[in-house]
N, C-alpha and C positions, 0 to 999 in steps of 0.2 A: 504494500500500500504506500502511496505517495513517494514512490521510488526510494523507499527506505527498507531496512531489514525489519520491517514491522508486519507481522502477520495478523490479520483480522479475520476471525471466524464467526459466522452468524448462523444459528440454528433457529428455525421457525417451525412450530408444530401446532396441530389441533387434533384432538382425539375424542372419540365418543365410545365409551366402554359399556357393554351390556352385562358383562360378568366380571367386574372388578372384584378384588378380594379384600376382605377386612376380617381380621381375627382378633381384634382388640389391641389395646396398647399395653405394653409390659405384660403380655400374656405368654408365659414360658411353660405352662402346663401342657399336657398332651391334649390335642384337639379332639373333642368328642365327635362322634359321627353326626352328620347333618340330621336334625330331627325329621322323622318321616312326614310329619304334617307341615314342616317348614323347609322345603327343598332349596330355597334361596337364602337360607339363614346367614351364610358366610359370604354372600355375594351382594353387590349393589351396582347401580348404574351411575355413571358419572360423565361429566364433560369437562375438558380442560383445553387450554390454549395458552400460548406464550412464545417467548423468544429468549435466546441467550446469545450475547455478543461478548467475545473475548478479544483483547488486543495484547499480543505477545511481542515484547521488544527485548532483544539481546542486551544484557548488561556487560558481560565479559566473556570473551572466547579464549579458552585456555589452550586448546589445540584442536586439531581437526575432529569434528563431530562431538566435541565436548564444550559446553557453554552453560552459563547461568543467565536465565531470562526473567524478566518481570512480567506479570500478568495483571491486566485490568479487566474487570468483569461487570457486565450489566445483565441481570437475570430477572425476567418478569414472567409470572405464571398466574393464570386465573383458573380456579377449579371449583366445581360445585357438584354435589350429588344430584341425581336427577330422578324424580318420580319413584322414590323408594317407600314401600309400605312398612308397617310395623312388624312384618315377618322377617325383617333384616336386622342383623346384629348392630350395624352401624346406626340405624335409626333408634334402637333401644338404648345404646350407650351415649349417643349424642356427643361425639368428640369435638374438640375445637375445630372449626371449619365446616361443620355439618350444614351450615346455611350458605356456604360458598364464600369466596373472598379472593383477594389478590395478595401476592407476595412480590414486592418490588425490592430487589436486592442489588446492592453495590458492593464490589469486592476487590481485593488486591491479593496477589500471591507471588511466589517465587517458584521457578522450575529449574531443576538441574537435569540437563540432557547429556548422558554419558553412554548411550547405546551406539552400537555400530550401525544401526538402521532404525529409523523411527517407526517404519511400517512393518518390518519383518526382523525384529531384533534377534540376534543369536548370542551376543555377549555384551557385557557392560551393565550399566545401571541407570535408573531414572528415579527422580524424586520430585514431588510437587506438594506444596503447602499453601493453603489459601484461607482467607477469612471473608465471609460475606455477611453483610448487615442489612436487614430490612427495617424500614421505619415509616411510620405514618407521615413523616415530614415529606418524603418523596413518593407518596402514593400507595404505600403498602397498607393492607388492612390490619397487619400485625407488626409488633415490634419484636424482632428476633435476631439472633446471631448464630452463624454456623461456621465451624472450623473443620477443615478436612486435610488429612495428610495421606499421601499415597507414595509408597516406596516399592520399587521393583528391581529385581536382580535377574540376570540371564547368564547361562553358561551352556556350552555346547560340547557334546562328546560323540564319539562314533561307536555304534554297536549295530552291526549289519548295515545300518544307514545312519546318516547324521541326525542326532536327536538334540533338541534344545530343552533344557530344564529352566522353567520360568517360575518365579516366586513373587508374590505380591502381598505386602502388609498394608492394610488400609484402616484408618480410623476416622470417625466423624462424630463431632460433639455439637449439640444444639442447645440453646437456652432462650428464655423469654417466652413469648406467646407463640408457640409453634403449632400450626394446624397439622392435622393428621397426615397430609400429603407431603409435608416437609420434614417429618420425623426421620431420624436415622432408622435404617432397616436392614435386615438380612433375609434373603429368600428370593432368588431368581438366578438367571444364567450368569450374571456378573458378580454375585455376592456369595450365595449359598445354594449351590445346585442341588436338585432333588427335592427342594421345598417349594411350596406355593409362593407366588409373588408376594413380597412384604409379609411373610409369615411371622417374623419377629419385628415389631416396631417399638421404639423407645427413644429416649433423649440421646443416647450414645450407642455407638457400635464399634467393635474392633474385630477384624477377621483376617485370616491368612489363607491365601489361595496358592496352590502349587499345581503345575501342569508339566506334562511331557509332550513336546510338540515335534511332529515330523511330517513329511509329505508321504502319502501312500503311493502316489505316482506323479 
């Protein structure tokens, strides 16, 4: 952008879910079976829309493919449940955000890029730390703060074929008036595989992912 080493990324989205999942907040007990007379108990309908813009500017290049960057973030999201009856858990619990609202977030962060490739890394490391703050002063329905840290390490070895061992340590902490859709969570293909989306929702989360990656052909 602007003939500078400035990368600007913008994501725009709108979604309408007919079977969104809600299992309660800070619910770590075993989920009981869906009541036979309430087949939609853990589901709800929702609508959301928003955008996220990040500006990434190199601060210092140490050597080839290794550098420290600064990140500026604008993050807006509107979400509201849609036409849910009293046969849904979310309607019975009435979490913050049940009436819909906006989260207008401004943030800053630092990124360490030390991988051999940004898109198909085989060795090296990556770290990102950012803080986002939402305030009614700039249009948010809630006053909240979110801190995220993401650390990744890659190593490659050869066994029959080339295999990459990837590890990720992620933490997220939230405080203030946090609507249910901005809570920290675990449960989907990027956080805790094998569990329903947002199976565990709470103020804070820490998780570790490990993968073995290779090409089949």
